[in-house]
C-alpha positions in Angstrom: -6.6 -4.8 25.5 -6.6 -1.0 25.3 -2.9 -0.8 26.0 -2.3 -3.3 23.3 -4.3 -1.3 20.9 -2.4 1.9 21.7 0.9 0.1 21.4 -0.2 -1.1 17.9 -1.2 2.4 16.9 2.2 3.8 18.0 4.0 1.1 16.0 1.9 1.8 12.9 2.6 5.6 13.1 6.3 5.0 13.5 6.2 2.6 10.5 4.5 5.3 8.4 7.2 7.9 9.6 10.0 5.5 8.6 8.4 4.7 5.3 8.1 8.4 4.5 11.8 8.9 5.3 12.7 6.1 2.9 10.6 7.5 0.1 12.2 10.9 0.5 15.8 9.5 0.7 15.3 7.4 -2.4 13.8 10.3 -4.3 16.1 13.2 -3.2 19.4 11.5 -2.9 19.2 8.8 -5.7 16.5 9.4 -8.3 16.0 13.1 -8.9 19.7 14.2 -9.0 20.4 11.4 -11.4 17.6 12.6 -13.8 15.5 9.5 -13.0 11.8 9.4 -12.2 9.6 7.4 -9.8 6.0 6.3 -10.2 2.7 7.9 -9.4 2.2 11.4 -8.1 5.8 11.7 -6.9 6.9 11.0 -10.4 4.7 13.8 -11.7 6.2 16.1 -9.1 9.7 15.2 -10.3 8.8 16.0 -13.9 7.5 19.5 -12.9 10.5 20.0 -10.7 12.8 19.5 -13.7 10.7 21.7 -15.9 9.9 24.6 -13.5 12.0 24.0 -10.4 8.8 23.6 -8.3 9.3 22.1 -4.8 8.6 18.4 -4.9 7.4 18.4 -1.3 5.0 21.3 -1.7 3.6 19.8 -5.0 3.2 16.4 -3.4 1.1 17.8 -0.5 -1.1 19.9 -2.8 -1.8 17.2 -5.4 -2.7 14.7 -2.6 -5.5 16.8 -1.1 -8.3 15.8 -3.6 -7.1 12.2 -3.6 -7.3 12.0 0.2 -10.8 13.3 0.0 -11.7 10.6 -2.5 -10.1 8.0 -0.3 -12.1 9.2 2.7 -15.3 8.7 0.8 -14.5 5.3 -0.6 -11.9 3.6 1.5 -12.6 4.3 5.2 -11.6 6.5 8.0 -8.5 4.7 9.4 -6.9 4.3 6.0 -7.3 8.0 5.2 -6.1 9.2 8.6 -2.9 7.1 8.2 -2.6 8.3 4.6 -2.9 11.9 5.7 0.0 11.3 8.2 2.0 9.7 5.4 1.4 12.6 3.0 2.4 15.1 5.6 5.6 13.2 6.5 6.4 12.7 2.9 6.0 16.3 2.0 8.1 17.3 5.1 11.0 15.0 4.3 10.9 15.8 0.6 11.2 19.4 1.6 13.9 19.0 4.2 16.3 16.5 2.6 18.5 18.3 0.0 18.3 17.1 -3.6 21.8 16.0 -4.4 23.7 12.8 -4.9 24.9 11.6 -1.5 25.8 7.9 -2.0 27.0 7.4 -5.5 27.1 9.0 -8.9 26.7 5.7 -10.7 23.4 5.9 -12.5 22.9 2.1 -12.5 23.2 2.0 -8.7 21.0 5.1 -8.4 18.3 3.5 -10.4 18.4 0.1 -8.6 18.7 1.5 -5.0 16.5 4.5 -5.7 13.7 2.3 -6.9 14.2 -0.3 -4.1 14.3 2.2 -1.2 11.4 4.4 -2.4 9.1 1.5 -3.1 10.1 -0.2 0.2 8.9 2.9 2.0 5.5 2.7 0.3 5.3 -1.0 1.1 6.0 -0.3 4.8 3.2 2.3 4.9 0.8 -0.2 3.3 1.6 -2.8 5.9 1.0 -0.2 8.6 -2.6 0.3 7.3 -2.2 3.4 5.2 -0.4 4.4 2.1 1.8 7.2 0.9 -1.2 8.7 -0.8 -0.9 9.7 -4.5 -2.3 7.6 -7.2 -2.3 4.6 -4.9 -5.6 5.9 -3.5 -7.1 6.3 -6.9 -5.9 2.8 -7.9 -7.6 1.3 -4.8 -10.9 3.1 -5.5 -10.8 1.9 -9.1 -9.9 -1.7 -7.9 -12.7 -1.6 -5.4 -15.4 -0.6 -7.9 -14.2 -1.7 -11.3 -12.2 -4.9 -10.6 -9.1 -3.4 -12.2 -6.0 -4.4 -10.2 -3.6 -1.9 -8.7 -0.8 -3.4 -10.7 -2.5 -2.8 -14.0 -3.4 0.8 -13.1 0.2 1.4 -11.9 1.6 0.0 -15.1 -0.4 2.4 -17.2 0.7 5.4 -15.2 4.3 4.3 -15.2 4.3 3.8 -19.0 3.3 7.5 -19.3 6.0 8.5 -16.9 8.7 6.6 -18.8 7.6 8.1 -22.1 7.9 11.6 -20.6 11.3 10.7 -19.2 12.4 9.8 -22.7 11.2 13.1 -24.0 12.5 15.5 -21.4 15.8 13.7 -20.8 16.9 11.0 -23.3 16.2 7.4 -24.1 19.0 6.2 -21.8 17.5 8.0 -18.8 14.1 6.4 -19.7 15.7 3.0 -19.7 17.3 3.6 -16.3 13.9 4.8 -15.1 12.4 1.5 -16.2 15.0 -0.3 -14.2 14.1 1.8 -11.1 10.4 1.1 -11.6 11.0 -2.6 -12.1 13.2 -3.0 -9.1 10.8 -0.9 -7.0 7.8 -3.0 -8.1 9.6 -6.2 -7.2 10.6 -4.8 -3.9 7.0 -3.7 -3.2 5.6 -7.1 -4.2 8.2 -9.0 -2.1 7.4 -7.0 1.0 3.7 -7.2 0.7 3.0 -10.3 -1.4 0.1 -8.1 -2.4 -1.1 -10.0 -5.4 -1.7 -13.3 -3.5 -5.1 -14.2 -2.0 -6.0 -16.6 0.8 -9.0 -18.6 1.7 -9.5 -18.1 5.4 -11.5 -20.4 7.8 -12.5 -19.1 11.2 -14.0 -21.3 13.9 -15.6 -19.3 16.6 -18.3 -19.2 19.3 -19.5 -15.8 18.1 -20.2 -16.4 14.4 -22.8 -13.7 14.0 -20.7 -10.9 15.5 -17.6 -12.0 13.7 -19.4 -12.2 10.3 -20.9 -8.7 10.8 -17.4 -7.2 11.7 -15.8 -8.8 8.7 -18.5 -7.5 6.4 -18.0 -4.0 7.8 -14.2 -4.0 7.8 -13.6 -5.6 4.4 -16.8 -5.0 2.5 -16.8 -8.6 1.6 -19.4 -11.4 1.9 -18.7 -14.4 4.1 -20.2 -17.9 4.3 -20.9 -19.5 7.6 -22.2 -22.9 8.8 -22.7 -24.6 12.1 -20.2 -27.2 13.4 -19.6 -29.3 16.5 -16.2 -29.3 18.3 -15.2 -33.1 18.4 -13.2 -32.6 21.6 -15.2 -30.1 23.5 -18.6 -31.3 22.1 -19.7 -27.6 22.0 -21.4 -25.9 19.1 -19.3 -23.7 16.9 -19.7 -21.6 13.8 -17.3 -21.9 10.8 -16.8 -18.8 8.7 -15.2 -18.8 5.2 -14.0 -15.7 3.4 -11.4 -14.8 0.8 -8.9 -12.0 1.4 -5.8 -10.4 -0.1 -2.8 -11.4 2.0 -2.1 -7.9 3.1 -5.4 -7.9 4.9 -4.4 -10.9 7.1 -3.2 -8.8 10.1 -6.3 -6.6 10.1 -8.6 -9.7 9.8 -6.9 -11.4 12.8 -7.2 -8.2 14.8 -10.9 -7.8 13.9 -11.7 -11.4 14.8 -9.7 -11.5 18.0 -11.3 -8.3 19.2 -14.6 -10.1 19.3 -13.4 -13.7 20.1 -9.9 -13.9 21.5 -10.1 -17.8 21.4 -11.2 -18.0 17.8 -9.3 -20.5 15.6 -8.1 -18.9 12.3 -6.5 -20.7 9.4 -5.5 -19.6 5.9 -4.4 -21.3 2.7 -3.5 -19.9 -0.7 -6.4 -19.3 -3.1 -4.7 -19.5 -6.5 -7.9 -19.4 -8.6 -11.2 -17.8 -7.8 -14.4 -17.8 -9.9 -17.3 -15.7 -8.7 -18.0 -12.3 -7.1 -14.6 -11.4 -5.7 -13.0 -8.0 -6.3 -9.5 -7.0 -5.2 -9.9 -4.0 -2.9 -6.1 -3.7 -2.3 
């Protein structure tokens, strides 16, 4: 079990490293040299780079420090540790990879592939259990406490970035920035299916322990009831909870660490009424 856990941690760290590389490649070789912007903190870094020639990598690292502290307080230790790794890798790659067009000078291709590659890197990090820091952390804290989705918060920030792009460059550059952000958001959503929720049913012999672990891991309530296995004629506990799909892997790991023989089933939850808040 320990070897499996260490193997998983190695895979997650490698995924974060690869995601950071994609973000830096998309930014430094496709977006920035084509006078295009990305979303979130890295978009703010790009704006100040164009105005003052400040290093994008150094800016990115500095701006993320208070956001990581906020994440540690509200989102948990593992998430923040992985996010710190992501921010360090991001800043390093953004500093090392030269800012110049390497693949094409076609602005349409730059906007499409720059957005797709950069946002794909962020999605890979999220799948690994962290994030690339930035306003994603602030969005998650707000989503956790105010029931405002990450998508809505990101849209507001990106509207500001597009407006600034139109002012410092021109309307055409802003339009291509919109394309980059749109393609990026669709790539992000496709990789994560982040907006979808699932109703999960868990059948286990250790209902009390599993319920407590789920409450602690996801800060969500669960409902449980007693059941009888028709084949084994043994008493079981059935647990029902709602999750965002990106939490599926972590839920399975949490449950199986307590009961490796637990039965876990999920189905789409298209509509929910009641006390449910998106924490991702």
